[in-house]
C-alpha positions as CSV (number, residue, x, y, z in Angstrom):
1,M,124.8,-63.9,22.5
2,A,124.0,-67.6,22.9
3,R,121.0,-68.5,25.0
4,P,121.8,-70.5,28.3
5,T,121.3,-74.2,27.9
6,P,118.5,-75.9,29.9
7,K,121.1,-77.3,32.3
8,V,122.5,-73.9,33.0
9,R,119.1,-72.4,33.5
10,L,118.1,-75.2,35.9
11,A,121.3,-74.7,37.9
12,A,120.7,-71.0,38.1
13,M,117.1,-71.6,39.3
14,L,118.2,-74.1,41.9
15,G,120.9,-71.7,43.0
16,E,118.2,-69.2,43.9
17,I,115.5,-71.5,45.2
18,V,117.6,-73.8,47.4
19,P,119.2,-71.1,49.6
20,R,115.9,-69.3,50.0
21,L,114.2,-72.6,51.1
22,L,117.0,-73.4,53.6
23,I,116.7,-69.9,55.1
24,R,112.9,-70.1,55.3
25,L,113.0,-73.5,57.0
26,G,115.5,-72.2,59.5
27,C,118.3,-74.6,58.4
28,A,121.0,-72.2,59.3
29,R,123.9,-74.6,59.3
30,L,123.1,-76.1,55.9
31,A,122.6,-72.6,54.5
32,A,126.0,-71.6,55.9
33,Q,127.6,-74.6,54.3
34,L,126.1,-73.8,51.0
35,C,127.1,-70.1,51.3
36,A,130.7,-71.1,52.1
37,R,130.9,-72.7,48.7
38,S,130.2,-69.3,47.0
39,V,132.8,-67.3,49.0
40,I,135.5,-65.7,46.8
41,E,139.1,-65.2,47.7
42,R,140.9,-62.1,46.4
43,L,144.5,-62.9,45.6
44,A,147.5,-60.5,45.8
45,D,147.5,-59.9,42.1
46,G,143.8,-58.7,42.2
47,S,142.4,-61.9,40.7
48,K,139.6,-63.9,42.3
49,V,139.2,-67.6,42.9
50,K,136.8,-69.8,44.9
51,A,137.8,-69.9,48.6
52,E,138.7,-73.6,48.8
53,A,142.3,-74.2,50.0
54,V,143.0,-73.3,53.6
55,D,146.2,-71.5,54.6
56,G,146.5,-71.8,58.3
57,S,149.4,-69.3,58.5
58,K,147.2,-66.4,57.5
59,L,144.5,-64.4,59.2
60,V,141.2,-64.6,57.3
61,V,139.5,-61.3,56.8
62,L,135.9,-61.4,55.3
63,A,134.7,-58.4,53.4
64,L,131.0,-57.5,53.4
65,T,129.5,-55.7,50.4
66,A,132.9,-56.1,48.8
67,L,132.0,-54.2,45.6
68,K,132.0,-50.9,47.5
69,F,135.6,-51.0,48.7
70,R,137.3,-49.9,45.5
71,G,141.1,-50.4,45.9
72,D,141.3,-51.1,49.6
73,L,140.8,-54.8,49.3
74,D,143.5,-55.2,46.7
75,A,145.9,-53.4,49.1
76,L,145.0,-55.7,52.0
77,A,145.1,-58.9,49.9
78,A,148.7,-58.1,49.0
79,K,149.8,-58.4,52.7
80,P,151.5,-61.8,53.1
81,D,149.8,-62.7,56.4
82,I,146.2,-61.8,55.4
83,R,143.8,-63.9,53.4
84,L,141.1,-61.7,52.0
85,L,137.7,-63.3,51.4
86,E,134.5,-61.7,50.0
87,M,131.0,-62.6,51.3
88,P,128.7,-63.2,48.3
89,H,126.6,-60.0,48.1
90,G,123.7,-62.0,46.7
91,W,123.7,-64.0,49.9
92,Q,123.7,-60.8,52.0
93,I,120.7,-59.5,50.2
94,R,118.9,-62.8,50.2
95,L,119.5,-63.2,54.0
96,L,118.4,-59.6,54.7
97,F,115.1,-59.7,52.9
98,S,114.2,-63.2,54.0
99,F,113.6,-61.6,57.4
100,Y,113.0,-57.9,56.9
101,P,110.2,-56.4,54.7
102,R,111.5,-55.3,51.3
103,G,112.6,-51.7,51.3
104,T,113.6,-51.6,55.0
105,K,116.2,-48.8,55.4
106,S,119.3,-48.6,57.5
107,N,117.8,-46.2,60.0
108,L,115.2,-48.8,61.1
109,I,117.8,-51.5,61.4
110,F,119.9,-49.2,63.7
111,R,116.8,-48.2,65.7
112,P,114.4,-51.2,65.6
113,E,112.6,-49.9,68.7
114,T,110.9,-47.3,66.4
115,N,109.1,-49.9,64.4
116,A,107.6,-53.0,66.1
117,V,107.5,-55.1,62.9
118,V,111.2,-54.4,62.1
119,G,112.1,-55.1,65.7
120,R,110.5,-58.6,65.6
121,C,112.2,-59.2,62.2
122,Q,115.6,-58.3,63.6
123,E,115.2,-60.6,66.6
124,K,114.4,-63.5,64.3
125,Y,117.2,-62.6,61.8
126,R,119.9,-62.3,64.5
127,T,118.8,-65.6,66.1
128,F,119.3,-67.2,62.6
129,L,122.6,-65.5,62.1
130,R,124.1,-66.7,65.4
131,V,124.0,-70.2,64.1
132,F,124.7,-69.4,60.4
133,L,127.7,-67.2,61.1
134,R,129.3,-69.6,63.6
135,E,129.1,-72.4,61.0
136,L,130.4,-70.1,58.2
137,Y,133.2,-68.7,60.2
138,N,134.3,-72.1,61.6
139,R,134.5,-73.5,58.0
140,L,136.4,-70.5,56.7
141,N,138.5,-69.7,59.9
142,V,137.3,-66.1,59.8
143,A,139.2,-63.8,62.1
144,C,137.7,-60.4,61.3
145,V,134.8,-58.9,59.3
146,I,135.1,-55.6,57.5
147,G,132.7,-53.2,55.8
148,A,133.1,-50.2,53.6
149,D,130.5,-47.9,55.1
150,V,128.6,-47.8,58.3
151,R,125.2,-47.3,56.5
152,Y,125.0,-50.4,54.3
153,R,121.9,-52.1,55.6
154,E,123.0,-55.6,54.5
155,D,126.1,-55.4,56.6
156,I,124.7,-54.2,60.0
157,D,123.2,-57.3,61.5
158,I,126.0,-59.5,60.2
159,G,128.5,-57.2,61.8
160,V,126.6,-57.0,65.1
161,V,126.3,-60.8,65.4
162,S,129.9,-61.3,64.3
163,K,131.0,-59.2,67.2
164,E,128.7,-61.2,69.5
165,V,130.4,-64.5,68.5
166,G,133.9,-63.1,68.9
167,V,134.7,-61.8,65.4
168,P,135.5,-58.1,65.3
169,Y,133.4,-56.0,62.9
170,L,135.5,-53.1,61.6
171,V,134.2,-50.5,59.2
172,F,136.8,-49.0,56.9
173,H,134.6,-46.0,56.1
174,R,135.0,-44.9,52.5
175,E,133.0,-41.7,52.3
176,C,135.3,-39.4,54.3
177,M,135.6,-36.3,52.1
178,L,133.3,-34.0,54.0
179,A,134.7,-30.9,52.4
180,S,131.7,-28.7,52.3
181,K,129.7,-27.4,55.2
182,E,126.4,-28.5,53.7
183,L,127.6,-32.1,53.3
184,Y,129.3,-32.2,56.7
185,D,126.1,-31.0,58.5
186,A,123.9,-33.4,56.6
187,V,126.1,-36.4,57.4
188,R,126.3,-35.4,61.1
189,R,122.5,-35.2,61.3
190,R,122.1,-38.6,59.7
191,H,124.5,-40.2,62.0
192,S,122.9,-38.5,65.0
193,S,119.6,-40.2,64.2
194,W,121.1,-43.7,64.3
195,G,121.8,-44.1,68.0
196,R,125.2,-45.8,68.6
197,F,127.4,-47.7,66.2
198,P,127.1,-51.4,67.1
199,G,130.4,-52.6,65.7
200,S,134.0,-52.8,67.0
201,A,135.5,-49.7,65.4
202,V,135.2,-47.3,62.6
203,I,138.4,-46.4,60.6
204,V,138.4,-43.1,58.7
205,H,140.7,-41.3,56.4
206,N,141.0,-38.0,58.1
207,E,140.4,-36.0,61.3
208,V,137.4,-34.1,59.6
209,S,135.5,-37.4,59.3
210,R,136.5,-38.5,62.8
211,R,135.2,-35.3,64.2
212,N,131.9,-35.7,62.4
213,F,131.3,-39.2,63.8
214,V,132.2,-38.1,67.3
215,E,130.1,-34.9,67.2
216,S,127.1,-36.9,66.0
217,G,127.3,-39.1,69.0
218,F,127.1,-42.2,66.7
219,V,130.6,-43.5,67.6
220,E,132.5,-43.0,70.8
221,P,135.9,-41.2,70.4
222,E,137.9,-44.2,71.4
223,R,136.2,-46.3,68.7
224,V,137.1,-44.0,65.7
225,E,140.7,-44.2,64.3
226,V,142.3,-42.1,61.6
227,L,144.5,-44.3,59.4
228,G,144.4,-42.6,56.0
229,S,143.4,-44.4,52.7
230,A,144.9,-47.8,51.9
231,R,143.9,-47.5,48.2
232,M,146.2,-44.5,47.9
233,D,149.4,-46.3,48.9
234,E,150.2,-47.6,45.5
235,F,149.3,-44.3,43.8
236,L,151.7,-42.4,46.2
237,R,154.4,-45.0,45.6
238,L,154.1,-44.4,41.9
239,I,154.3,-40.6,42.3
240,Q,157.4,-40.9,44.5
241,T,159.2,-43.5,42.3
242,A,158.1,-43.1,38.7
243,G,156.5,-39.7,38.8
244,R,154.1,-38.3,36.2
245,D,154.2,-39.6,32.6
246,P,152.2,-37.2,30.6
247,A,150.9,-38.4,27.2
248,P,153.2,-37.0,24.5
249,N,150.5,-35.4,22.4
250,G,148.5,-34.1,25.4
251,L,145.7,-35.7,27.5
252,V,142.9,-33.7,29.1
253,V,140.7,-35.5,31.7
254,L,137.4,-34.2,32.9
255,F,136.3,-36.1,35.9
256,S,132.6,-35.6,35.4
257,F,130.0,-34.8,38.0
258,F,126.2,-34.9,38.2
259,H,125.0,-31.4,39.1
260,P,121.7,-32.4,40.9
261,M,123.8,-34.2,43.5
262,F,125.5,-30.9,44.5
263,K,122.4,-28.8,43.8
264,Y,124.2,-26.8,41.2
265,P,122.6,-25.1,38.2
266,Q,122.5,-27.3,35.0
267,S,124.6,-24.6,33.3
268,V,127.6,-25.6,35.4
269,F,127.4,-29.1,34.0
270,A,126.8,-28.0,30.5
271,K,129.6,-25.4,30.4
272,A,132.2,-27.8,31.8
273,H,131.4,-30.6,29.3
274,V,131.1,-28.2,26.4
275,A,134.5,-26.8,27.3
276,A,136.0,-30.3,27.2
277,A,134.4,-30.9,23.8
278,R,135.7,-27.5,22.5
279,V,139.2,-28.5,23.5
280,A,138.9,-31.7,21.6
281,Q,137.4,-29.8,18.6
282,R,140.2,-27.2,18.5
283,N,143.0,-29.6,19.2
284,P,142.5,-32.8,17.2
285,G,145.9,-34.2,18.3
286,V,145.0,-34.0,22.0
287,E,143.0,-36.8,23.6
288,V,140.1,-35.6,25.8
289,I,138.6,-38.1,28.2
290,V,135.4,-37.5,30.1
291,K,135.2,-39.9,33.0
292,P,131.9,-40.1,34.9
293,K,131.4,-42.7,37.7
294,V,130.0,-45.9,36.4
295,E,127.2,-45.9,38.9
296,I,126.2,-42.3,37.9
297,V,125.9,-43.3,34.3
298,N,124.0,-46.4,35.1
299,K,121.6,-44.9,37.7
300,S,120.9,-41.3,36.5
301,T,120.2,-39.2,33.5
302,W,123.8,-38.2,33.2
303,Q,124.0,-39.3,29.5
304,Q,120.9,-37.3,28.6
305,F,122.4,-34.2,30.1
306,Y,125.7,-34.8,28.4
307,D,124.1,-35.3,25.0
308,E,121.8,-32.2,25.4
309,A,124.8,-30.0,26.4
310,L,126.8,-30.8,23.3
311,R,123.8,-30.8,21.0
312,A,122.9,-27.3,22.2
313,V,126.1,-25.9,20.8
314,D,126.0,-28.1,17.7
315,I,128.8,-30.4,18.7
316,D,128.5,-34.0,17.4
317,P,130.8,-36.2,19.5
318,A,130.7,-38.8,16.8
319,T,132.8,-36.4,14.7
320,L,135.5,-36.1,17.4
321,P,137.4,-39.3,17.6
322,N,139.7,-37.7,20.2
323,L,136.7,-37.1,22.6
324,K,135.9,-40.2,24.6
325,V,133.5,-41.0,27.5
326,M,135.2,-43.7,29.6
327,P,133.3,-44.5,32.9
328,A,135.3,-47.6,33.6
329,A,138.8,-46.1,33.1
330,N,141.2,-46.2,36.0
331,A,141.2,-42.7,37.6
332,Q,144.7,-42.8,39.0
333,S,146.2,-44.1,35.7
334,L,144.5,-41.2,33.9
335,I,145.8,-38.7,36.4
336,L,149.4,-39.9,36.0
337,H,149.2,-39.6,32.2
338,A,147.2,-36.3,32.1
339,S,148.4,-33.0,30.9
340,V,145.5,-31.3,32.7
341,V,142.8,-32.6,35.0
342,C,139.4,-30.9,35.4
343,A,137.2,-31.7,38.4
344,I,134.9,-30.2,41.0
345,N,133.8,-31.7,44.4
346,S,136.0,-34.8,43.8
347,T,138.9,-36.5,45.4
348,T,140.5,-36.7,42.0
349,L,141.3,-33.0,42.0
350,L,143.3,-33.6,45.2
351,E,145.0,-36.6,43.8
352,A,146.0,-34.7,40.6
353,G,147.2,-31.8,42.8
354,A,149.3,-34.1,44.9
355,A,150.8,-35.6,41.7
356,G,151.8,-32.2,40.4
357,V,149.3,-32.2,37.5
358,P,147.7,-28.9,36.5
359,V,144.1,-28.8,37.8
360,V,141.2,-26.7,36.5
361,V,138.2,-26.5,38.7
362,P,134.9,-25.5,36.9
363,C,133.6,-23.4,39.8
364,F,132.0,-20.9,37.4
365,T,130.6,-17.5,38.2
366,E,127.1,-18.8,38.9
367,I,128.3,-20.9,41.9
368,Q,131.0,-18.5,43.2
369,G,128.4,-16.4,45.1
370,S,127.3,-16.7,48.7
371,D,124.3,-18.9,47.8
372,Y,126.8,-21.8,47.1
373,T,129.3,-21.1,49.8
374,N,128.4,-24.3,51.7
375,R,128.1,-26.5,48.7
376,V,131.5,-26.1,47.0
377,N,134.2,-28.4,48.3
378,F,137.4,-26.8,49.4
379,R,135.8,-23.4,48.9
380,D,138.4,-21.6,50.9
381,E,141.3,-23.4,49.2
382,L,140.3,-23.0,45.5
383,G,142.9,-20.3,45.0
384,I,145.6,-23.0,44.7
385,F,143.9,-24.3,41.5
386,D,142.9,-22.7,38.2
387,V,139.3,-21.5,38.5
388,P,137.6,-20.2,35.3
389,A,134.7,-17.9,35.3
390,D,133.0,-19.5,32.3
391,A,133.4,-22.1,29.5
392,D,135.6,-19.9,27.3
393,E,138.0,-19.2,30.1
394,M,138.1,-22.9,30.9
395,V,139.1,-23.7,27.3
396,A,141.8,-21.1,27.5
397,M,143.2,-22.4,30.8
398,I,143.2,-26.0,29.5
399,E,145.0,-25.1,26.3
400,R,147.5,-23.1,28.2
401,R,148.2,-25.9,30.5
402,I,148.6,-28.4,27.7
403,K,151.5,-26.4,26.4
404,N,153.0,-25.9,29.9
405,T,152.3,-28.7,32.4
406,V,154.8,-27.5,35.0
407,V,153.2,-26.5,38.3
408,D,155.0,-24.2,40.7
409,G,156.6,-26.1,43.6
410,A,155.0,-23.9,46.3
411,L,151.6,-24.6,44.8
412,I,152.3,-28.3,44.8
413,E,153.1,-28.2,48.4
414,C,149.9,-26.4,49.2
415,R,147.9,-29.0,47.2
416,R,149.7,-31.9,49.0
417,A,148.8,-30.3,52.3
418,L,145.1,-30.3,51.2
419,F,145.4,-33.9,50.1
420,E,146.7,-34.9,53.5
421,K,143.9,-33.0,55.2
422,Y,141.1,-34.9,53.4
423,V,142.7,-38.1,52.0
424,T,145.8,-39.6,53.5
425,P,149.4,-38.7,54.5
426,T,151.6,-38.4,51.4
427,S,154.2,-40.7,53.1
428,G,151.8,-43.6,52.5
429,G,151.7,-46.6,54.7
430,A,148.0,-46.7,55.3
431,T,147.7,-50.4,54.4
432,D,150.2,-51.3,57.1
433,R,148.1,-49.3,59.6
434,Y,144.9,-51.1,58.5
435,R,146.6,-54.4,58.9
436,A,147.9,-53.5,62.4
437,V,144.4,-52.5,63.5
438,I,143.0,-55.8,62.2
439,L,145.6,-57.7,64.2
440,K,144.9,-55.7,67.3
441,H,141.2,-56.3,67.3
442,V,141.5,-60.0,66.4
443,A,143.9,-60.5,69.3
444,S,141.6,-58.6,71.7
445,A,138.5,-60.5,70.7
446,G,140.1,-63.9,71.2
447,A,139.9,-65.3,67.7
448,P,137.6,-68.3,68.3
449,F,137.5,-69.5,64.7
450,V,141.2,-68.9,63.8
451,M,143.6,-71.8,63.3
452,R,146.4,-72.2,65.8
453,S,149.1,-71.5,63.3
454,A,147.6,-68.1,62.6
455,L,147.2,-67.5,66.4
456,H,150.9,-68.1,66.9
457,M,151.5,-65.5,64.2
458,L,149.6,-63.0,66.3
459,Q,151.8,-63.9,69.3
460,A,154.9,-63.4,67.1
461,H,153.7,-59.8,66.5
462,G,153.5,-59.2,70.3
463,L,149.7,-59.0,70.3
464,G,148.9,-60.7,73.6
465,D,148.1,-64.4,74.0
466,P,145.0,-65.1,71.9
467,V,145.8,-68.8,72.0
468,A,144.8,-68.9,75.6
469,T,141.3,-67.6,74.9
470,A,140.8,-69.3,71.5
471,G,138.3,-72.0,70.8
472,S,139.1,-75.6,69.9
473,Q,140.7,-74.9,66.5
């Protein structure tokens, strides 16, 4: 790889030094003007460009910590009356730690009264943000700010001050699959320790997640809405129109997991991955894909455990061209082309179930006992999937399903009901519901930074008279 030229290195250095200097000197307006030049627009086709041209007929939605949204932003960007912008994450981190001590956690930002130093930092930061965000939003005509999780520390103060200046802060909460008692209780305790949610509303996928927020006391019932999952709309459309398209020679997909996250024995991980490798070894014409999450591979010892598991049974993956590890592969595309999907404690097993794909859940004997009752997702519903006792049975189940990929219609209906309980209605339409809630909150807040042409669009949708309360745009 060619080394950066001195000019490129100088530009990178100035790109880091100048923003920090402006922030330290309290030059909030200048900092906002510089930040605005780094804002990215996500287009309807998923591509990204610099947010330069202004389209006054659209409502501008600014996403915080955009890298965490997965497919939801693409779904929103495809709506003809929404312009989807992304706040540069580097700027969010730079702003946060220009005021807070490094390592400050979300719980202290939510409850600054518990730490005098953090409290003083927050007061200074929010004073700066009141000027910074007004300038940024005025330049970009921002109507609404959205986040992907209530806990992201770099989003909290920006969201709070946005709401103060008349821009709704909505969290489209992504982590909604609270499908084991242990996880449900842990999340409820965490939210209970944070006081009250300071934004406009929290949008969740399902009633289970809504109940958790309400029981914790973190969000009032009237500020939590259940709208389903926008990123599932296109997947559901493909199921309903094109249907499954299994690979002609067979495709087995193991959506990998990291056993320490679920407090499972290492043997569960080893057996599941050895079973997948055995299938590849015994069926050279069948493609076997192991798909861990990118962040798990990058931030854990997943690769070490995987290598050790195969080495322990004398399997060299280099000798199996049909066995591939593909962290970056598109999960939904894999599901629609799969003959068999293997997964545990993952939304992917519900997606595969809803698509009519055979599903094998490696809930082996060692985690079927009472000690793991509260740690296995969908514990009471696993009977609607294939559940092997050990690696040998898992291999046999997979090979049987490769030969016969047809799933009983009654089972598919049960699996779709479970998908609806934890993910989204199979009728789709979640993106339209997200759009509607954005329009509702923008109209209610008065839209001080929105261009009049976009305000008239709100009126055309029968959402009150935001023009009467708008600023001088």
